[in-house]
N, C-alpha and C positions, 0 to 999 in steps of 0.2 A: 676485345677489351678483357682485361683481367677480372676475375670474379671478385676480387677485393683489392687491398692496398698494394700488393705486389705478388708476382708469381713465384718467387724463389722459395724453396722449401728450407726452412731454417729452424730446426729443433734445438731445444736447450737441454743439456744433459743434467737436468735437475728434476727430481720427483717431489711433488707436494705430499707424498704419502710415506715413502720409505727412505728418504735422504737421511744422512746423519743428523742427530738431534740439534747440533749447533746450527746447521743449515735450516732445519725446520723452524727453529726459534726465530731466525732472522726473516725468513720469507713470510711468516705470519705477523711479525712485528712491524716490518717495513710496509709502507704504502707506495702505490704507483708514483705519487708526487715526489717521493724521496729518491726515485730512481730515474725518472724520465728526463729527457733533454728538453730544456725550456726555450732554448734559442731555436725557434721553429722557422724554417724557410718555407714559404708558401707562395702561391700564385693566385691571381684573380680569375674569375670565370671567363673573362673576355681575352685573357692571355692565350697566345697560340701554343700549340703543342711543340712547335719548334723552339719557342722561347723557354718553355718548360724543360725541353731536352737540354738546352744550354745551361740552365740552372742546375740540373742534375749532374751534368758533366763537371761544372765548375766546383760543385760542393761535394762530389763523390757520394751521392745518395741515389737510391733506386726507387724512390716514390716521393710524391709531392702533394700535400694537402691543398685543396682549392677552397679559398675562403672569400667571404664578403664581410668586411669589417672583422669582427672576432668570431663570426659564425662559420662552422665547417659546412661546406656544401658537398664536397666529394673528394676523390683522390685520383691522381693520375700516376700510374705505375710505369716501370720500365717496359713492361709488356705492352702497355698502351702505346708507348712511343715506338716500339719495334713494329707493331701492327700499322701505326700511322705511316711510318716510313715505307713499309712494304706495300701498302694499299693506296698510297698517294694522297693522304689527307693531313699531312704534317702541319699545314697552315690553318687547320681547323681550330676553332676556339675550344678551350678546355671544357666549357659547360656542355659541349656537344658530344664529347667522348669520355668524360670522366666517369669513374665508378661512383654512383650515388648510393647513399645510405651504407657506407662502409662499416665494418665492425670496429667499434671504438672501445676504449677503456675510460673509466672515470678516475679522476685524480685521487679520490679518497678510497679506492678499492685496495684491499690487501695485495701485496706483491704476489701472493700465492695465486690469485686470480689471473694476473698477467702471465705467469709461467704456464698456467693451464691453457690460456688462450694461445700462447706461442706454440705449445706442443699439439694442441687440438687442431688449430686451423693452419698451422705451418706457414704463416705469412711473416715477412721479415720485420715489418714495422707497423705500429698501431698509433693512430691519433689519440690523444688524451684530452678529454673535455672535463669541465667542472660542472657543478650542479645547474648552472645557467646555460649549459651546453656550449659555452665558449671554448674554442680551441686553446689549450694552455701548454701542450707539450707533445712530444713524440717519444714512443718507447720502442726500443729494439732489444734483441737478445744480447747485443754487446753492452747496452746500458745495464741490463740485469746482472750479467756476469761480472762486469767491472765493479759495480756497487757491492755485490756480495763478497768479492775478493777484499775490498777495502774494509768492509764491516767485519769479516772473519779475522783479518789481521788485527783489528782493534780488539776483538774478543780474545785472541791469543795473548795480546799484550796485557789485557785486563786480568786474565787468569794467571799470568806470570807474576803480576804485581801482588795478587792475592796470595799466591804460593810463597813469595818472598816475605810477605807480611806475616804469614803464619809461622815461618821459620825464625823470624827475628823479633817477634813481639813479646817474648818472655812469657809472662803470666796471662797475656791476652792472645786471643785467636779470633780472627774474622773469617767468616765463610759466607758465600753468596751463591744463590742458585736461581736460574731463570725458569719460569714456568710458561707453558703454552696452552691455550684453550683446547680442551678436550684431548690433551696428550696424556692418556691414561697409562701408556706404556712406561713413561718416566715418572709418573706421579708416585711420590713416596721417596724419591731419591734424596731430597733434602733431609727428610727425617732420618733416613738410614745413615747418611754421612755425619750428621750432627750427633747421632747416637754413638757412632764409632769414636768420634773425637772425644766425647765425654767418658767413654769406657777407658780410653787410653790414659785419662787423668785420674782414673780410679774414683770417680764421683759416685756417691751413694746411688744405689740402683733405683730407689724410689724417686729420687730427683731426676735421674735419667729418664725414667718412665714418663714423668710429668712433662719434661721438655720434649720428648718424642711425640707425646699426644698433641701438644700445642703446635709443634712444627708440622706434623702430619695433617692435622685438621685445617690449618691455614693454607697449606700447600694444595690440598684437595679442593678447598673453597675457591682458590684461584683457578684451578683447572676446570672446575664445573661452572663457576658463576662469572668469572672475569674474562677480559680479553687477553689475559696473560700478565705476568708481573715478575717481581723479584722477592725471594725469601732470603733474608739475611740473618745471620746468627753471630752474635758477639759473645764469646766465652771470656768472662772476666774472673778475677780471683774470688769474687764474692757472689756472682750472679751470672745468669745466662739471659741474654736479650734476643728474642726472636721478633723480627720486624717483617711484616708482609705488606708490600705496596704494589698495587696493580693499576692498570691504566683505564679501568672502567668496566662496566657501565655505572658503578656506584650503587649505593643503597638509599632508597627513598625514605625508609623509616628504620633507623638503626635500632631503636628500642624493640621494635617488632622482630627484627632479624636476630636479636639476642634471645628471643623466647624459644624454648625447647620445642622442636617439632615443626617450627615455621620454616618453609623452604619455597623457593621459586623454581626448583628443579623440574624439568619436564619428565614425561613418562619414560622416555628413552634413558635418561640419566638414572632414574629410579630403578629401571630394569637391570642396570649394571651394578646396582648395590650402593649407589651414592645418593646424595641429596635428601638425607633423612632429617635435615634441619637441626643437627646437634653440633655442627662444627664450631660456631662461635661460642655457643653455650659451654661446650666441653673445654675450649681454650680458656675461657674466662675462669672456669672452675679450677683448673690446675695452675693458674697463674697467681703469683703473689702481687703483681701489679698488672693491670689490663686497661688499655685505652684503645679506642677506635674512632676514626674520623672518616667521613665519607660524604661525597657530593655527587648527586646524580649527573652522569655524563662526564665526570672528572676522575673517578676512581676511588679506591678505598685503601686506607693504611691502618693496619692493626699492629699493636705493640704488646708483646707478652713478656713479662719479666719473671723468672723463677730464681729464687734465692738458693745459694749453695750451702747455706748455713743451717737451715732448719727445715726438714721435710714437712710438707703440708699434708694434713689429713684429707683424703678424697672420699667421695661417695658417689655412687650412681654412674660410674664410668666403666665401660667395658674394657677389659685388659687389652693392651696393644702389644702384640708380639713383636 
């Protein structure tokens, strides 16, 4: 009997640590349910191994979940079938020879978890269950690679559109940057690129500084406190609009979050020099217009507007190099 869902060694050439940033963003944003195959072929506990062998051959698969109703009972792998043929019990019922308590994935897990499982355990396919422990899908390395290729192609097309828009929009310029939770290596990229774009337009240095502070603080807030999001910048003839929208977890008390020094950052984040509780307060201080909306569990959107016409007096803000 195989130790788990199938005996083939199938690594996926993607790292959840040092892959290119665009890949990291995708594998932390996507969930298992976005990638898995939902058309699951399964068998019952009383079906024979010979019947299961025929199902595998007809559908070109190397493992079959054994279910009762929607509940996963176990798995029969191609190794189980080979052993049954070799030892003469191919007519045995699935429940007698299946692998019980196989390693499973949950549909709400980040895709990064699935990739770690694929590389750690080296099995070819994983049953996917929901919170009720119902079988809802199957995930393979092929599913992961296929989905990532499609999503990366979409990302390339999106970046091309942004580039074209920047080149043809005259006095307007639109920029967009994705952030990933705890990705401190790229934190600050949005602020740096926005700063460069403003310098090319010969914008007043004090205004550039204010926009840089707003964009940096909002970007760091997403990296530290959210599940990841988007920082967008609209440079218009009379103003710059920075919008930060994330996917959660949201803020329970917005007024409290705007107080200087209030923070939910843990000790690890503070040890890195972040989480001082000044991000939203600093952003509001340098903005000519400031709005924030947030719902627990749904995410937060912050909008900062800096006018290009009249530099605003600031106080109490550390210089941003």
